[in-house]
Backbone as a ProteinNet text record, in pm:
[ID]
protein_1_A
[PRIMARY]
XXXXXXXXXXXXXXXXXXXXXXXXXXXXXXXXXXXXXXXXXXXXXXXXXXXXXXXXXXXXXXXXXXXXXXXXXXXXXXXXXXXXXXXXXXXXXXXXXXXXXXXXXXXXXXXXXXXXXXXXXXXXXXXXXXXXXXXXXXXXXXXXXXXXXXXXXXXXXXXXXXXXXXXXX
[TERTIARY]
1518.7	1436.7	1296.9	1250.5	1114.9	1031.1	914.1	821.7	698	661.4	546.2	469.5	348.7	271.2	340.3	331.9	389.6	304.6	372.3	304.5	323.4	234	243.4	378.9	435.5	565.9	680.1	653.7	753.2	750.8	652	626.1	747.4	819.6	935	1040.7	1068.6	1167.5	1118.9	990.8	934.1	945	913.1	922.8	1067.6	1163	1304.9	1342	1283.1	1308.3	1255.6	1139.1	1086	1173	1229	1323.6	1444.3	1498.1	1612.6	1574.4	1457	1413.4	1397.9	1346.6	1334.7	1472.3	1568.6	1705.3	1763	1743.4	1793.2	1733.9	1603.5	1539.9	1595.1	1613.2	1667.7	1808.1	1889.2	2026.4	2031.3	1922.5	1918.4	1824.8	1808.7	1736.2	1585.1	1532.9	1388.1	1349.6	1361	1332.2	1188.2	1101.8	963.6	858.5	898.7	798.6	742	822.3	774.2	815	728.6	760.2	659.9	689	600.5	565.2	664.5	644.3	569.9	555.2	487.1	586.1	545.8	417.9	416.8	302.2	290.9	281.9	315.4	304.1	158.8	65.3	-77.2	-117.1	-72.1	-102.6	-49.2	75.6	136.7	69.4	37.7	-32.4	-167.7	-238.8	-367	-348.9	-241.8	-214.7	-181.1	-111.9	-82.6	-213.9	-301.4	-431	-513.5	-502.5	-579.2	-510.9	-396	-316.9	-266.2	-232.9	-178.9	-29.5	28	170	249.4	363.2	448.3	591.9	667.8	809.8	890.9	1015.4	1111.8	1210.9	1231.5	1329.5	1443.9	1567	1681.1	1698.6	1802.9	1825.7	1849.9	1892.9	1915	1788.7	1679.2	1554.3	1543.2	1638.4	1634.7	1541.4	1467.2	1381.7	1468.8	1455.6	1539	1457.8	1326.8	1243.9	1097.8	1020.6	877.2	805.5	678	594.9	448.5	363.2	218.9	169.8	86.6	30.8	-118.8	-196.8	-342.3	-401.2	-483.9	-558.4	-693.1	-725.9	-853.8	-836.9	-947	-950.4	-882	-792.9	-729.4	-798.4	-863.6	-937.5	-852.8	-723.6	-639.7	-611	-641.1	-616.1	-740.7	-851.9	-975.2	-965.1	-890.7	-871	-723.1	-693.1	-555.1	-552.2	-450.4	-437.1	-315.3	-319.1	-207.1	-173.9	-276.1	-254.3	-369.3	-345.6	-448	-381.2	-454.9	-405.9	-400.3	-319.7	-305.1	-431.8	-510.1	-638.3	-725.4	-848.3	-941.6	-970.8	-884.1	-901.1	-870.9	-917.5	-880.9	-728.3	-682.8	-538.9	-500.8	-371.6	-314.5	-226	-207.7	-120.1	-10	102.8	215.6	241.2	254.3	284.9	398	469.7	563.7	668.5	737.9	849.7	965.4	1027.1	1141.1	1229.1	1354.1	1445.7	1527.6	1609.3	1699.5	1837.1	1854.1	1979.5	2089.8	2062.6	2166.9	2182.4	2087.8	2093.8	2041.3	2109.1	2067.8	1952.5	1874.7	1773	1639.7	1618.3	1493.3	1374	1383.8	1271.3	1239.3	1341.5	1318.5	1248.1	1286.9	1221.9	1075.2	1045.2	906.2	824.2	879.6	808	786.2	889.5	875.8	771	766.2	664	524.8	509.2	379.2	340.9	438.8	409.8	361.3	410.9	369.6	228.1	179	46.8	-62.1	-23.9	-122	-53.4	-123.2	-59.6	-93.5	-153.9	-191.3	-158.3	-44.5	8.3	17.8	-29.6	-15.9	65.8	138.7	224.1	246.1	278.1	307.1	427.5	487.5	601	611.2	686.5	708.4	796.2	771.6	849.6	1000	1036.4	1177.9	1240	1159.6	1211.6	1264.5	1378	1440.2	1483.2	1530.4	1571.8	1454.5	1336.6	1219.3	1172.9	1172.9	1131.5	1219.5	1349.1	1440.5	1416	1390.4	1360.7	1234.8	1131.4	1005.8	1025	1098	1124.5	1204.5	1302.1	1383.8	1297.1	1190.3	1101.8	982.5	986.2	884.5	758.6	758.1	641.6	638.9	519.1	499	444.8	499.5	448.2	313.7	209.9	74.3	18.1	66.3	13.7	39.9	-45.6	-32.1	-157.4	-137.8	-249.2	-221.4	-324.8	-310.6	-350	-260.7	-288	-375	-413.2	-510.8	-473.4	-344	-304.5	-295	-330.3	-334	-206.5	-101	23.3	22.1	93.1	92.8	194	164.1	254.3	251.4	362.4	368.3	314.5	218.8	152.9	214.3	242.2	299.4	208.5	218.7	132.6	211.4	193.5	254.8	154.2	141.3	66.3	171.9	171	280.3	286.4	173.2	169.6	75.2	114.7	21.2	-27.8	52.4	7.3	-106.9	-106.3	-214.9	-344.1	-332.6	-449.7	-529.2	-462.6	-528.9	-608.9	-585.5	-656.4	-781.5
1893	1896.4	1943.6	2046.4	2096.6	2060	2004.5	1972.7	2059.1	2127.3	2217.2	2207.6	2263.7	2267.8	2358.4	2317.2	2395.3	2519.8	2629.7	2754.6	2778.8	2855.4	2882.5	2942.6	3023.4	3084.3	2981.9	2860.2	2752.2	2676.6	2702.7	2619.5	2603.1	2709.6	2698.9	2604.8	2616.2	2527.3	2383.1	2363.9	2228.9	2167	2242.4	2189.7	2156.7	2235.6	2205.2	2073.2	2044.6	1916.2	1800.8	1818.7	1713	1694.7	1802.9	1790.6	1708.2	1739.2	1663.9	1516.7	1491.5	1354	1274.9	1338	1269.1	1227.8	1318.9	1286.1	1173.3	1179.9	1077.2	940.9	937.2	809.8	754.5	840.3	794.7	738	804.1	758.8	627.8	593.9	472.6	367.6	368.8	263.3	275.3	390.8	409.8	528.2	509.6	617.8	624.9	538.8	533.1	578.6	622.4	653.5	794.2	894.1	1032.3	1085.9	1066	1106.4	1210.7	1269.4	1367.8	1483.6	1529.5	1645.9	1620.2	1493.8	1459.8	1469.7	1522	1586.9	1729.9	1770.8	1904	2012.3	2132.8	2247.3	2266.7	2242.2	2255.1	2154.7	2030	1928.5	1970.4	2012.2	2050.1	2175	2270.9	2390.9	2354.6	2261.6	2217	2144.3	2066	1998.1	2099	2205.4	2311.3	2373.7	2406.4	2466.2	2373.4	2242.7	2144.3	2108.1	2169.1	2142	1998.2	1941.9	1806.2	1803.6	1915.9	1922.3	1973.8	1907.4	1942.5	1957.1	2039.9	2056.6	2031	1991.4	1970.9	2086.2	2149.1	2256.7	2207.5	2235	2199.5	2304.4	2288.4	2377.5	2522.4	2542.6	2678.4	2736.7	2661.9	2709	2688.3	2613.5	2586.3	2468.6	2477.3	2365.9	2256.3	2134.3	2023.4	1902.6	1901.1	1788	1825.5	1738.2	1760.3	1627.2	1626.6	1507.6	1546.7	1456.6	1472.3	1375.2	1424.3	1342.3	1368.6	1261.7	1274.6	1169.2	1212.1	1118.1	1094.2	967.1	933.1	838.7	806.2	705.8	758	676.8	704.8	615.2	673	590.7	484	511.1	411	291.5	303.8	194.5	110.8	142	67.1	-76.4	-98.5	-234	-266.7	-379.5	-426.9	-567.8	-596	-724	-797.5	-929.7	-1015.1	-995.4	-970.5	-952.6	-878	-828.8	-752.6	-658.6	-553.9	-460.2	-529.8	-477.8	-537	-521.6	-416.8	-398	-303.5	-284.8	-193.8	-70.2	-41	73.8	204.2	317.5	446.6	459.9	523.4	530.2	665.2	687	801.8	748.5	830	792.7	897	849.7	937	921.7	1032.5	1032.2	1131.1	1107.1	1202.8	1258.9	1171.6	1218.3	1256.5	1368.5	1414.6	1504.1	1516.3	1607.9	1681.4	1774	1844.2	1778.7	1669.2	1595.2	1654.3	1761.9	1829.4	1776	1694.2	1643.2	1500.1	1413.8	1273.6	1262.5	1154.2	1121.6	1191.4	1258.7	1333	1238.2	1132.9	1039.6	974.2	937.5	879.4	978.8	1105.6	1208.7	1224.1	1218.2	1227.5	1111.1	990.6	872.9	881.1	919.8	930	1034.5	1144.4	1246	1185.8	1110.8	1048.5	949.1	870.4	772.9	842.7	962.7	1038.2	1095.1	1103.5	1161.3	1057.3	937.3	832.1	697.4	604	473.9	370.2	412.7	321.5	391	356.7	430	338	388.3	318.2	405.4	337.5	407.3	313.1	367.5	282	337.1	250.6	294.1	208.3	256	188	64.4	-36.3	-160.9	-134.6	-33.8	-3.6	84.4	132.2	221.8	139.7	76.8	-10.6	69.5	191.3	276	294.5	329.1	350	218.7	111.4	-17.9	-55.4	-36.3	-67.9	22.9	150.9	244.1	200.1	163.4	122.5	-3.8	-99.7	-222.8	-191.3	-102.7	-62.1	-1.9	66.2	131.1	44.4	-83.6	-176.3	-187.1	-131.1	-147.2	-289.1	-341.6	-474.1	-457.3	-536.5	-537.3	-609.1	-543.3	-599.1	-645.3	-593	-631.4	-524.4	-523.5	-431.9	-345.1	-216.1	-125.5	-60	-1.1	70.1	215.6	305.6	448.2	499.3	625.6	682.9	663.8	667.1	652.5	506.7	413.3	271.4	194.6	261.5	189.9	130.3	19.7	-51.2	6.5	-11.3	26.1	-84.3	-100.7	-194.2	-121.2	-183.9	-122.5	-173.8	-81.4	-113.1	-57.3	-116.9	-77.1	-97.9	-7.6	-23	17.3	-69	-36	-3	119.6	168.3	96.7	78.3	8.6	-110.5	-217.9	-328.7	-395.3	-396.3	-460	-381.9	-249.9	-168.1	-187.7	-225	-241.5	-366.4	-465.2	-591.8	-588	-493.1	-491.2	-407.8
562.6	441.8	481.2	414.3	435.6	313.9	337.1	228.5	246.6	138.2	142.9	11.6	11.9	-111.1	-212.6	-336.4	-445.5	-469.5	-498.2	-534.4	-684.9	-742.8	-887.3	-923.9	-835.3	-866.9	-867.8	-819.7	-823.3	-955.7	-1039.4	-1156.7	-1248.1	-1277.6	-1368.2	-1311	-1181.1	-1119.1	-1116.8	-1091.7	-1090.6	-1229.7	-1332.6	-1469	-1504.8	-1455.2	-1477.7	-1410	-1293.7	-1226.7	-1310.8	-1372.5	-1458.6	-1582.3	-1636.1	-1748.2	-1705.8	-1588.1	-1537	-1518	-1461.5	-1435.5	-1565.3	-1670.6	-1799.8	-1851.3	-1841.5	-1885.7	-1800.8	-1669.6	-1578.1	-1614.7	-1638.6	-1672.3	-1803.4	-1902.4	-2029.8	-2012.1	-1931.3	-1907.3	-1828.8	-1760.3	-1679.2	-1738.5	-1871.2	-1940.3	-1940.4	-1904	-1898.8	-1987.1	-2116.1	-2209.2	-2255.5	-2201.2	-2249.1	-2148.7	-2030.4	-1928.3	-1943.6	-1933.7	-1944.2	-2080.8	-2179.8	-2317.2	-2365.2	-2478.5	-2542.1	-2449	-2373.8	-2288.4	-2158.5	-2122.8	-1996.7	-1881.8	-1769.5	-1741.8	-1796	-1842.7	-1903.1	-1796.2	-1836.4	-1746.2	-1702.9	-1793.9	-1760.5	-1651.8	-1664.5	-1563.2	-1426.9	-1422.5	-1294.6	-1238.4	-1323	-1277.4	-1215.8	-1279	-1223.9	-1091.3	-1079	-951.8	-842	-878.1	-780.5	-732.9	-827.4	-791.7	-703.2	-725.5	-648	-516	-488.6	-366.8	-360.9	-477.3	-485	-514.9	-548.5	-583	-463.3	-438.2	-325	-372.1	-300.6	-328.8	-202.8	-224.2	-116.3	-121.1	-7	5	92.3	48.6	133.2	243.2	322.8	436.9	394.6	270.3	219.6	155.1	157.7	99.1	-50.7	-109.7	-253.4	-280.5	-390.1	-429.7	-489.4	-436.6	-483	-527.2	-501	-539.8	-548	-611.6	-625.6	-639.4	-605.7	-622.1	-611.9	-657.1	-646.2	-539.2	-448.6	-340.3	-334.5	-346	-345.6	-252.8	-160.5	-77.3	-143.6	-164.1	-225.6	-342.1	-402.8	-509.2	-635.1	-688.6	-817	-919.8	-1020.7	-1117.7	-1186.2	-1206.3	-1272.7	-1181.7	-1053.2	-959.5	-932.5	-999.7	-976.2	-1025.5	-1134.3	-1186.7	-1181.2	-1119.8	-1112.5	-1169.7	-1247.2	-1315	-1260.8	-1272.6	-1229.9	-1082.5	-1000.8	-857.8	-794.4	-673.5	-602.7	-503.8	-465.9	-365.6	-230.4	-139.9	-6.7	76.5	49.3	117.6	35.3	79.9	13	97.1	192.1	282	206.9	260.1	199.6	188.9	82.5	56	-3	-7.6	-78	-189.9	-292	-402.4	-417.2	-464.4	-496.6	-645.8	-713.9	-857	-884.2	-992.1	-1050.4	-954.8	-883.9	-800.2	-891.2	-861.2	-941	-855.1	-897.7	-829.3	-933.9	-885.5	-976.9	-980.2	-906.6	-907.4	-822.7	-750.2	-672.9	-531.8	-487.4	-350.2	-348.3	-275.6	-261.5	-162.3	-176.1	-77.1	-93.1	-204.3	-222.5	-230.1	-309.8	-322	-188.6	-113.7	19.1	110.4	103.9	185.9	147	17.9	-27.7	26.1	17.9	67.6	217.5	291.4	437.3	474.9	401.9	425.9	404.7	295.1	266.8	375.8	424.2	530.3	656.9	682.5	801.2	786.1	662.3	637.2	612	572.6	544.4	563.3	624.9	649.1	543	433.8	325.7	193.7	134.3	18.8	-102.9	-215.7	-343.8	-438.5	-526.9	-622.9	-740	-856.2	-971.1	-1045.7	-1125	-1205.8	-1331.1	-1425	-1552.5	-1532	-1612.5	-1607.3	-1623.4	-1701.8	-1725.3	-1617.3	-1523.5	-1420.1	-1302.1	-1324.8	-1224.6	-1102.2	-1122.4	-1010.2	-913.7	-966	-879.9	-817.4	-894	-837.8	-719	-732.5	-621.9	-501.6	-526.3	-417.7	-342.7	-416.9	-353.3	-269.9	-322.5	-245.9	-120.1	-131.7	-16.5	94	55.1	152.1	191.2	156.9	204.8	121.8	2.4	-84.6	-140.2	-157.8	-216.4	-357.6	-449.8	-586.9	-583.9	-635.5	-626.9	-760.3	-871.3	-1001.5	-1104.9	-1207	-1319.9	-1327.4	-1350.1	-1378	-1513	-1570.3	-1697.1	-1675.6	-1715.7	-1697.5	-1812.7	-1805.9	-1899.6	-2046	-2078.7	-2219.3	-2263.1	-2173.9	-2208	-2182.4	-2137.3	-2111	-1971	-1957.6	-1829	-1732.1	-1606.1	-1497.5	-1393	-1324.5	-1212.5	-1090.2	-1023.1	-907.7	-777.9	-687.2	-556.4	-447.7	-329.2	-217.1	-88.7	5	136.9	243.3	343.3	463.7	567.4	616.4	700.3	834.5	900.5	1029.9	1020.7	951.3	928.5	1057	1162.6	1286.5	1348.4	1335	1388.7	1310	1182.1	1097.2	1133.5	1192.9	1220.9	1349.7	1437.1	1565.2	1560.9
[MASK]
+++++++++++++++++++++++++++++++++++++++++++++++++++++++++++++++++++++++++++++++++++++++++++++++++++++++++++++++++++++++++++++++++++++++++++++++++++++++++++++++++++++++++

């Protein structure tokens, strides 16, 4: 699996992955997370320009997954309710993981890539997104509390420190 920055010419395939992901979420009891055309083509295009959008290529060079990865402060993570973050150290965030459904393990590959780039990762998901919650727990993320995204809806916030023993010394 090769992970690289998304290029503008990848945009149509990336948007098709988000279409597939919306259908997948609806079929798995999460019909309220990515609604009203979210994420928009404009949002993803802007993330590509900002070098925050990444794609996963399989061994044949086909695009099979996508995600947003940003190092730095996420404004929606400034306030957390019903809990607290594991630390206040610099962190990276992962948003909008999706695949085209043709290959297993894409989300795990995205997370492992992020762990190799930053040892302090935050992520959030919808209360109804049980598939993602289970994936995050499987990869060692801890549920930290509730955050509210820009449109006012709540998300469950997760955090993982990749090498916690190294952080204490």
